[in-house]
VEXZALO-564317 format. One record per atom (N, C-alpha, C, CB): x, y, z. Coordinates in steps of 0.02 Angstrom, whole numbers, padded with zeros to 5 digits, always signed. Glycine has a CB too. Example, Ala and Ser with C-alpha at 12.3 -4.5 7.8 and 13.67 -1.06 7.14 Angstrom:
<rs>
+00660-00284+00390
+00615-00225+00390
+00660-00165+00390
+00565-00224+00452
+00642-00112+00354
+00684-00053+00357
+00645+00002+00394
+00704-00030+00286
</rs>
This chain:
<rs>
+01665-09020-14292
+01717-09067-14272
+01705-09135-14304
+01719-09074-14196
+01759-09167-14323
+01754-09233-14352
+01793-09285-14312
+01778-09232-14424
+01829-09263-14260
+01868-09309-14219
+01860-09291-14146
+01941-09310-14239
+01862-09341-14105
+01862-09331-14032
+01927-09362-14007
+01799-09364-13997
+01971-09320-13980
+02036-09344-13957
+02041-09340-13882
+02092-09303-13990
+02063-09394-13852
+02077-09397-13780
+02144-09429-13770
+02022-09435-13741
+02176-09411-13716
+02239-09439-13698
+02232-09515-13693
+02266-09409-13632
+02272-09552-13730
+02266-09625-13732
+02274-09657-13663
+02317-09654-13780
+02324-09634-13625
+02335-09663-13559
+02275-09650-13514
+02399-09633-13527
+02248-09589-13515
+02190-09573-13473
+02130-09616-13493
+02172-09498-13480
+02121-09625-13558
+02064-09666-13581
+02071-09739-13558
+02059-09662-13658
+02132-09764-13555
+02142-09833-13533
+02126-09842-13459
+02214-09854-13547
+02128-09788-13421
+02114-09792-13350
+02039-09780-13334
+02156-09741-13312
+02000-09765-13385
+01929-09752-13375
+01888-09816-13380
+01904-09700-13425
+01832-09814-13344
+01785-09870-13351
+01747-09861-13417
+01735-09873-13290
+01715-09913-13439
+01676-09910-13500
+01618-09859-13493
+01648-09980-13519
+01590-09854-13433
+01537-09805-13422
+01562-09734-13428
+01505-09816-13353
+01624-09721-13402
+01652-09655-13409
+01666-09639-13483
+01717-09650-13369
+01692-09687-13519
+01707-09677-13590
+01642-09665-13628
+01745-09738-13619
+01591-09705-13614
+01527-09696-13648
+01497-09628-13634
+01477-09752-13627
+01502-09606-13571
+01477-09539-13554
+01514-09485-13592
+01483-09527-13478
+01580-09490-13594
+01619-09441-13631
+01602-09441-13705
+01694-09454-13623
+01591-09500-13733
+01573-09505-13804
+01505-09471-13816
+01571-09578-13827
+01457-09484-13772
+01392-09450-13779
+01401-09374-13774
+01343-09475-13725
+01440-09353-13725
+01449-09282-13715
+01483-09249-13776
+01492-09270-13652
+01537-09278-13799
+01573-09248-13855
+01533-09254-13921
+01642-09282-13863
+01498-09310-13929
+01454-09316-13987
+01400-09263-13984
+01423-09387-13992
+01376-09249-13923
+01326-09196-13914
+01353-09129-13937
+01305-09192-13842
+01416-09115-13921
+01446-09052-13946
+01447-09052-14022
+01518-09043-13918
+01467-09108-14052
+01470-09111-14125
+01401-09100-14156
+01499-09179-14148
+01349-09126-14123
+01281-09119-14150
+01248-09052-14134
+01238-09175-14124
+01261-09025-14075
+01220-08970-14050
+01256-08904-14037
+01187-08991-13988
+01322-08904-14033
+01358-08843-14017
+01377-08805-14080
+01421-08858-13975
+01361-08741-14080
+01383-08697-14133
+01445-08662-14107
+01326-08644-14155
+01503-08688-14125
+01566-08662-14098
+01580-08591-14122
+01623-08708-14117
+01545-08569-14175
+01553-08500-14196
+01531-08452-14140
+01512-08486-14260
+01480-08473-14101
+01457-08431-14045
+01512-08423-13993
+01395-08461-14014
+01551-08476-13982
+01606-08471-13934
+01659-08423-13961
+01637-08541-13921
+01678-08431-14025
+01729-08389-14054
+01706-08315-14055
+01746-08412-14126
+01643-08304-14073
+01617-08235-14072
+01618-08206-14002
+01546-08234-14101
+01600-08247-13953
+01600-08224-13884
+01671-08208-13860
+01569-08277-13839
+01719-08249-13880
+01788-08236-13861
+01813-08172-13893
+01833-08295-13881
+01793-08160-13955
+01813-08098-13989
+01783-08038-13953
+01792-08099-14063
+01719-08043-13936
+01686-07989-13900
+01721-07976-13833
+01611-08007-13889
+01737-08029-13797
+01772-08022-13733
+01838-07985-13742
+01784-08091-13700
+01876-08006-13793
+01941-07974-13806
+01931-07900-13824
+01978-08010-13863
+01881-07886-13866
+01868-07817-13886
+01848-07773-13826
+01812-07815-13938
+01819-07804-13775
+01800-07769-13713
+01858-07764-13663
+01741-07803-13681
+01915-07794-13680
+01972-07792-13635
+01976-07850-13587
+01971-07728-13597
+01938-07903-13601
+01939-07962-13558
+01980-08017-13591
+01866-07986-13544
+01995-08068-13552
+02032-08125-13578
+01985-08172-13616
+02067-08163-13520
+02008-08197-13671
+01968-08246-13709
+01954-08308-13667
+02005-08267-13774
+02002-08327-13625
+01992-08386-13584
+01936-08377-13532
+02057-08403-13548
+01925-08315-13511
+01869-08303-13465
+01804-08318-13499
+01870-08230-13440
+01797-08297-13561
+01735-08312-13597
+01730-08387-13610
+01732-08274-13664
+01786-08418-13627
+01785-08490-13640
+01761-08529-13579
+01856-08515-13661
+01784-08509-13519
+01760-08543-13458
+01685-08534-13449
+01798-08516-13397
+01661-08474-13460
+01589-08462-13456
+01552-08506-13506
+01572-08387-13468
+01577-08508-13567
+01545-08548-13620
+01542-08622-13600
+01583-08540-13687
+01597-08648-13573
+01597-08718-13551
+01545-08729-13497
+01666-08737-13524
+01539-08682-13451
+01492-08689-13396
+01419-08686-13415
+01506-08636-13347
+01405-08656-13473
+01335-08653-13495
+01320-08701-13552
+01318-08582-13516
+01369-08714-13593
+01358-08758-13651
+01360-08832-13633
+01409-08743-13706
+01405-08851-13589
+01409-08922-13570
+01343-08948-13542
+01465-08932-13519
+01311-08912-13495
+01247-08937-13471
+01194-08942-13526
+01221-08892-13415
+01193-08893-13571
+01144-08893-13625
+01154-08954-13669
+01149-08828-13666
+01215-08967-13687
+01231-09025-13730
+01213-09090-13694
+01306-09025-13749
+01229-09094-13630
+01212-09155-13592
+01137-09165-13589
+01241-09150-13520
+01100-09111-13580
+01027-09117-13577
+00999-09142-13644
+00995-09049-13560
+01025-09116-13699
+01001-09138-13765
+01019-09211-13778
+01031-09093-13819
+01080-09231-13760
+01100-09300-13768
+01056-09346-13725
+01174-09310-13750
+01040-09323-13665
+01000-09362-13619
+00928-09372-13643
+00999-09330-13553
+00906-09328-13689
+00838-09336-13715
+00830-09399-13757
+00820-09275-13756
+00886-09429-13778
+00882-09490-13819
+00849-09547-13781
+00953-09512-13841
+00863-09551-13715
+00832-09603-13675
+00844-09588-13601
+00860-09673-13693
+00799-09612-13558
+00809-09603-13487
+00874-09636-13463
+00750-09632-13448
+00893-09692-13493
+00954-09727-13472
+01016-09685-13488
+00959-09796-13507
+01018-09655-13548
+01075-09612-13566
+01077-09551-13521
+01070-09591-13640
+01019-09521-13508
+01016-09463-13464
+01043-09481-13395
+00944-09437-13459
+01021-09537-13368
+01043-09559-13302
+01119-09570-13301
+01007-09624-13282
+01144-09602-13353
+01216-09616-13357
+01256-09551-13361
+01232-09660-13418
+01234-09505-13403
+01269-09440-13409
+01268-09403-13342
+01236-09397-13464
+01209-09398-13312
+01204-09361-13249
+01245-09393-13193
+01130-09356-13228
+01242-09459-13189
+01279-09494-13136
+01354-09484-13144
+01262-09568-13136
+01379-09496-13204
+01451-09492-13216
+01476-09420-13215
+01469-09524-13282
+01437-09373-13242
+01457-09303-13241
+01456-09276-13169
+01411-09261-13286
+01408-09298-13129
+01405-09277-13059
+01467-09303-13021
+01340-09302-13024
+01486-09365-13035
+01546-09393-13003
+01608-09355-13025
+01553-09468-13019
+01613-09341-13089
+01671-09304-13115
+01675-09234-13084
+01667-09299-13192
+01618-09200-13080
+01618-09134-13049
+01638-09139-12976
+01548-09101-13056
+01612-09187-12940
+01629-09196-12869
+01703-09209-12862
+01589-09253-12838
+01732-09250-12906
+01804-09263-12903
+01843-09198-12912
+01824-09314-12957
+01821-09156-12960
+01855-09093-12972
+01849-09046-12911
+01827-09058-13034
+01791-09047-12879
+01780-09004-12822
+01820-09025-12761
+01706-09001-12805
+01838-09089-12757
+01876-09113-12699
+01952-09111-12711
+01855-09184-12682
+01973-09099-12773
+02045-09093-12788
+02076-09035-12749
+02057-09083-12863
+02040-08979-12747
+02061-08921-12708
+01998-08881-12694
+02115-08878-12747
+01999-08841-12641
+01938-08803-12625
+01915-08759-12683
+01951-08759-12563
+01851-08764-12699
+01824-08727-12756
+01835-08652-12747
+01750-08743-12765
+01833-08627-12686
+01840-08555-12675
+01911-08531-12687
+01819-08539-12604
+01958-08577-12695
+02027-08558-12710
+02043-08560-12784
+02075-08603-12672
+01994-08577-12823
+02003-08580-12896
+01985-08512-12926
+01959-08637-12927
+02005-08499-12988
+01985-08436-13020
+01908-08430-13021
+02013-08432-13092
+01885-08369-13012
+01813-08359-13005
+01774-08377-13069
+01799-08287-12988
+01804-08368-13127
+01768-08388-13188
+01761-08464-13190
+01806-08363-13251
+01811-08500-13165
+01805-08573-13161
+01753-08592-13108
+01874-08605-13145
+01752-08556-13053
+01701-08568-13002
+01631-08559-13033
+01710-08520-12942
+01623-08507-13074
+01559-08495-13106
+01540-08552-13152
+01560-08429-13146
+01589-08577-13190
+01576-08633-13235
+01554-08695-13195
+01639-08649-13278
+01591-08710-13142
+01572-08767-13100
+01504-08757-13068
+01625-08777-13045
+01490-08695-13046
+01427-08680-13013
+01368-08687-13062
+01428-08610-12982
+01377-08665-13123
+01325-08672-13174
+01311-08746-13187
+01346-08637-13239
+01365-08784-13192
+01358-08856-13205
+01323-08890-13146
+01426-08888-13218
+01343-08872-13086
+01313-08900-13025
+01239-08882-13023
+01349-08874-12961
+01223-08820-13040
+01153-08798-13040
+01112-08841-13089
+01148-08723-13059
+01140-08854-13148
+01105-08896-13197
+01095-08967-13169
+01143-08898-13264
+01147-08994-13139
+01143-09063-13114
+01095-09070-13055
+01211-09086-13094
+01099-09024-13007
+01065-09034-12943
+01010-08983-12928
+01116-09031-12889
+01005-08931-12970
+00955-08879-12957
+00974-08831-12901
+00889-08912-12941
+01035-08837-12876
+01059-08793-12823
+01131-08773-12839
+01055-08829-12754
+01153-08716-12812
+01223-08698-12821
+01268-08739-12775
+01233-08622-12806
+01332-08735-12786
+01381-08768-12743
+01378-08733-12675
+01454-08765-12773
+01366-08771-12621
+01357-08740-12555
+01413-08692-12534
+01351-08793-12503
+01475-08709-12549
+01531-08666-12530
+01531-08599-12566
+01597-08702-12543
+01493-08593-12620
+01492-08530-12658
+01435-08484-12639
+01489-08545-12732
+01390-08508-12597
+01336-08464-12575
+01365-08408-12533
+01283-08504-12535
+01342-08347-12546
+01366-08289-12510
+01430-08259-12537
+01376-08307-12439
+01458-08289-12590
+01518-08262-12622
+01499-08222-12684
+01568-08320-12641
+01547-08188-12714
+01534-08152-12776
+01508-08200-12830
+01598-08116-12801
+01538-08258-12833
+01516-08308-12883
+01444-08330-12869
+01563-08369-12883
+01428-08341-12806
+01360-08359-12788
+01310-08305-12807
+01355-08373-12714
+01328-08242-12795
+01284-08186-12812
+01274-08181-12888
+01313-08120-12786
+01328-08188-12925
+01324-08184-12999
+01283-08242-13026
+01395-08185-13030
+01292-08301-12998
+01253-08359-13020
+01179-08348-13007
+01277-08423-12985
+01162-08320-12949
+01092-08305-12933
+01062-08257-12984
+01085-08277-12862
+01100-08205-13001
+01077-08157-13051
+01066-08189-13119
+01126-08099-13056
+01111-08235-13136
+01109-08266-13202
+01061-08326-13206
+01178-08289-13221
+01036-08349-13149
+00997-08411-13147
+00940-08414-13198
+00969-08420-13077
+00898-08362-13205
+00844-08367-13255
+00871-08374-13326
+00799-08305-13250
+00927-08340-13340
+00957-08345-13406
+00988-08414-13417
+01011-08290-13415
+01019-08441-13365
+01048-08508-13370
+00993-08559-13386
+01084-08528-13304
+00937-08554-13351
+00882-08601-13363
+00859-08597-13436
+00824-08587-13316
+00854-08537-13462
+00833-08529-13532
+00887-08558-13579
+00821-08454-13549
+00950-08544-13563
+01004-08567-13606
+01007-08643-13608
+01070-08540-13582
+01001-08675-13550
+01007-08748-13547
+00955-08783-13591
+01000-08772-13475
+00899-08751-13604
+00845-08782-13641
+00839-08756-13713
+00779-08771-13605
+00885-08714-13734
+00878-08679-13797
+00910-08716-13856
+00907-08610-13792
+00875-08716-13913
+00903-08747-13972
+00911-08698-14030
+00858-08805-13994
+00894-08635-14020
+00900-08585-14073
+00966-08546-14065
+00839-08537-14072
+01011-08551-14115
+01076-08517-14109
+01071-08441-14099
+01117-08530-14171
+01024-08409-14130
+01018-08336-14122
+00996-08318-14051
+00968-08308-14172
+00950-08357-14024
+00928-08345-13955
+00985-08360-13906
+00866-08388-13938
+01024-08413-13919
+01080-08430-13876
+01133-08376-13877
+01111-08497-13897
+01143-08346-13936
+01192-08292-13942
+01172-08234-13896
+01197-08267-14015
+01108-08217-13895
+01084-08163-13852
+01091-08183-13779
+01010-08146-13869
+01071-08245-13763
+01075-08268-13694
+01146-08271-13669
+01043-08337-13688
+01192-08295-13711
+01262-08300-13688
+01290-08230-13678
+01304-08338-13739
+01270-08181-13718
+01294-08112-13707
+01266-08085-13641
+01273-08067-13765
+01203-08099-13627
+01173-08076-13564
+01207-08108-13504
+01097-08091-13563
+01221-08173-13509
+01255-08207-13454
+01326-08180-13447
+01257-08284-13467
+01360-08170-13503
+01428-08141-13501
+01427-08072-13469
+01457-08137-13573
+01379-08031-13486
+01375-07964-13457
+01368-07966-13381
+01317-07925-13488
+01336-08017-13355
+01330-08025-13282
+01394-08053-13252
+01270-08071-13265
+01423-08103-13285
+01479-08141-13255
+01548-08111-13267
+01478-08211-13281
+01556-08069-13316
+01623-08046-13334
+01657-08007-13278
+01620-08003-13395
+01619-07979-13232
+01649-07944-13176
+01693-07989-13133
+01595-07912-13132
+01681-08054-13135
+01720-08102-13096
+01793-08103-13118
+01689-08172-13100
+01805-08089-13182
+01873-08090-13208
+01917-08039-13173
+01873-08078-13283
+01889-07981-13157
+01928-07928-13125
+01960-07953-13060
+01883-07867-13111
+01921-07988-13020
+01946-08015-12957
+02001-08067-12970
+01888-08046-12916
+01991-08108-13021
+02042-08157-13038
+02108-08123-13056
+02018-08201-13096
+02104-08070-13095
+02165-08034-13117
+02198-08001-13056
+02148-07981-13171
+02158-07972-13012
+02186-07941-12951
+02221-07993-12909
+02130-07906-12910
+02191-08053-12903
+02220-08106-12863
+02284-08134-12895
+02170-08161-12853
+02288-08130-12961
+02345-08157-12996
+02406-08116-12977
+02334-08156-13073
</rs>
């Protein structure tokens, strides 16, 4: 990527700290994300009869924390800013509507992100299918969040996908 685009009106309503956090996050994607892994994962999902968007949600839920962690390694101040603002953003999203009423793949993405931020799953998801899947994936998530090798990440994302893809079925049934 060579450009970061955000809605101009939305950006004008953000604080400088929110904008700086987004810039760190998106710059982190430009520096650290191999988007070919996302495209390959989406192709694999489609070939298996799943929606590409289901894989994309999973990818967001595992790649965003990894990118934030790498950006945060630049300094404790940047890490603190990213974690504080991302935690607030996640909390805002979780209060917009009950997380359990959202698509399960989105719940998984939020739960993965929450796990990275706080070391715990979202309380409302404990005891649900999403909570169970997150528990199964937890060791893989921890490895993924700290990984810098694209080949290893490809294997990890496939393993996480193999655990989480069952959530899509429930989403389709609910649709």
